[in-house]
N, C-alpha and C positions, 0 to 999 in steps of 0.2 A: 735562542740558543745559537751560538756561533760554532759551527763544526767544519770549518774550512781548513785544509792544509795550507802550507805556505804557497804551494803551487796553485792551488785553486784560487786562493786570495789574489794571487798575482794575475791569474788569467781573468778574474773578474775585473781587475783594474785595467787590464789591456783593452777590454771591449767597452768599458764603462763598468756540380756534383750532379751537380751533375747526377744523372741516373747511375753512371759508373765513374767512380773517382779514380785518381792515379793509383794503379795497382801493380803488383809484380806480375810476371808472365802467367804464373798459375795463381789464380785468385783463391784466397783463403777466406771462407765465409763463416759468419754466424747466422744460422737460420733460426729465427725466433718467432714465437707467438705470444701476443700480449693478451692474456685471458682475465677478464673481470668477472668474479662470481656474482650471481644474483643476490640482491639484498637479503640478508638473513640465512644465506646458504653457504657461508664460508666453511663451516664444518663439513657439510656434505661434499663440497668441492674438494677440500683437503683429503677426506677419506677416499674419494674417488681417485685422487692423484696417487695416494699410497697403493691402491688397488692396481692402478696403471703401472706403477714402478715394479710391483710384484709380477705383473704380467710380462714385462720386458725381461725380467729375470727368467721366467719360465720359458721364454722364447730364445734364451741365450743370446740376447742382443749384444753384439760386440761393442756398440757405441754408447757413450754416456748420454743421458737425457737430464739436463740441468734444470732446476727450478729456482727462481729467485722471487722474493716478495718485494714490492715497492713500498717503501715506508713513508715517503714524503712527496709533496707536490700533487698536481691534479690527478696523477695516476695512482695515488695511495690506494692500497688494497688490490692492485692489479698484480697478477703473477706473470712472470716472464719464463717461458718454457721453451727450451730448444737445444740444439746441438751446435757445437763449436768445431773449428778446424775441418769444415766441409769444403768440397770442391763441387763445381757445377755437375761434373760427371757423376758424382756420388748419388745424385738425385735420380739418375736413370736406373740404378741398381741398388735401391735401398736394402739394408740387411733384413728388414721386415717389410713385406708387401704393403704399399700404401693403403690399400682397401682394408686389410686386416687391422692396421693401426687405427684407421678412421672408425672402423666398426667398434673396436674396443673403447676408443675415446667416447663415442656416442653412448655406449652401453653404461659406462661408470662415471662419466664426467659431464658430457654434453648438456644434459638437462638442468645443470646447476650454473651454467655460464651465460651471463647477460650479453657479453660482447667478445669478439675475438678479432685481433688484427695480426696479420703475418707480415714480417719484414725480413729482408736479407741485408746484412751489413758486410762490407768488404774490409778485412783487416788491412791496415797500413803499417807493415812491419818495418819499413825503412825509416819511419819517424817515431817508432815506439821503443820503449825500454821496459821490457817484461820484468827484469830483475828476478826476484824469487817469488813473484806473484803466481797464484793459481786460480783457476775458476772457482774452486771451493773455498777461497778466502771468505771470512764471515760477512764482510760488508764491501761495498764499492760506491764511490761517488760517480755519478753519471752526469757529465756536463755536455749538453747538446748545443752545438753552435749552428745557427741558421745563417748561412753565408748568402750574401746578396748575389742576384743573377749576374753572371759574368765575372765574378770575383774569385772563383774556385782556385784558379792558378795562383793568384796572389796569396790566398790563405794557405794553400798547400806549400808554396815556397817559403812562406814565413815560418810555419811550424817545422819545416825541414831545418831551417837555421837554428830554431830553438833546440831541436834535437842535436844538432851539430855542437852547440854550446854545451848542452848537458853531457854529451859524450866526452868532449874535450876536458871538461872540469870534473868529470867522474861523479856527477851529481847523483846521489843514491836514491832519488825518488823514482818509484815505478809508475809508468803511465803507458796506456795503450790507446791507440787511435783507430777508429773505424769510420768509414764513409758509407752512407746509406746507398745501397745499390738499387733496391726496389722496395716499395711498400709505403712511400710517404712523400714528403716535400723533397724535391731535388735540392742539392746544396746543403744537406744536413751532415754535420760531422760530430762524432761522439768521442769524447775523451772519458776513459775509464781509469779511475784512481782507486786501486784496491787497498783494503785495510783488514788487518786481522783482528782488530778490536775497536771498541769505541774510543779508547784512549789514543789511538793512532790518529784520530781526526784533529787532534791538537797540533800535530806536527812534532818534529824532533828539534830540540833547541840546538843541537850541533849540525843541523842541516842548513846550508847557506840559503838565504832567501832567494826567490826566483829572480828578481831584478839584479841582485848582486851576481848571481850565477851567470846571467846573460851578459852582463857587462864584462865579467872576467873572461867569458868564452869568446865574445865578439868584439869587444871594445865598446866604449860608451856611444859612439856615433852610430854603429850598426845596431846596437841593442835598441836605441831609440827608434831607429828606422823600422825594425822588426815589430816593435809595439805599435807604431803608427799604421803599419800595413795590416795587421790583424784588426785594429780598431776600425780602419776604413772598410775592411772586407765583411765584417760581421753585422748583420741587421739586428739580431737579438739571440739570447741564449736562455736555456733553462738548466736547473740543477736538481737532481734527485739523489736520494740514497736507497739502495737496494740491499737486501739481505739474503744470503744463500740459505736455502732450505734443504738440508741433506735428508730430512725425513720424508720429503716429497719427491726427491730426485732418484734417478737410477744410475748407479755407478758400477759398472761390470767389475767383477774380480780380476785382479791383475795376474 
């Protein structure tokens, strides 16, 4: 089943961190945990997550706790749980004490989890186009680029020029870039492509293909150069689809 947007297809054609990537003065973080339920205990895990969401409501937690389910790839069946739009200083004074949060997790969820991995990602707003996307959009494509050692600057400057072209041509595709700050291989960059439905994976017929957009925005010579720079910088990449789970998430009342 081919489920790539025009942008993702182009990105795949392009290719075939640092612990801290280039960031704004105030780093905006996604603090995420990758939780894989034990075999045969998905229902118990999901029931526990619902209890945990209800507990956050009882605590009047002012921050959303999002949950996504991984639908494809090696991480299929893994749940991604976390908070967005965080700053490092926020972790010094969490709205709910860390120990209370951990105790509740262990009480209603922990015994059903086979593995847990925590990661912090830094948002790269200067090369992203949020559009009308929201964390609660039904699906997202997650494309992870594993950049070669010493090639981070080349990769970042190349995707910056891609963003320049997209802005210049008013390309309507929403895309969000993150760089891994802590919790895995250095040099990992994540491209998030949100979708509101499965139909959106087909792409829109009235949206200009990626290569045409890049050529219109930069000219053919620089467009080719940008493609070659990304190709030379990236060692490998992976692609996954995740689905937002509102039934397992906690979204505070506005």
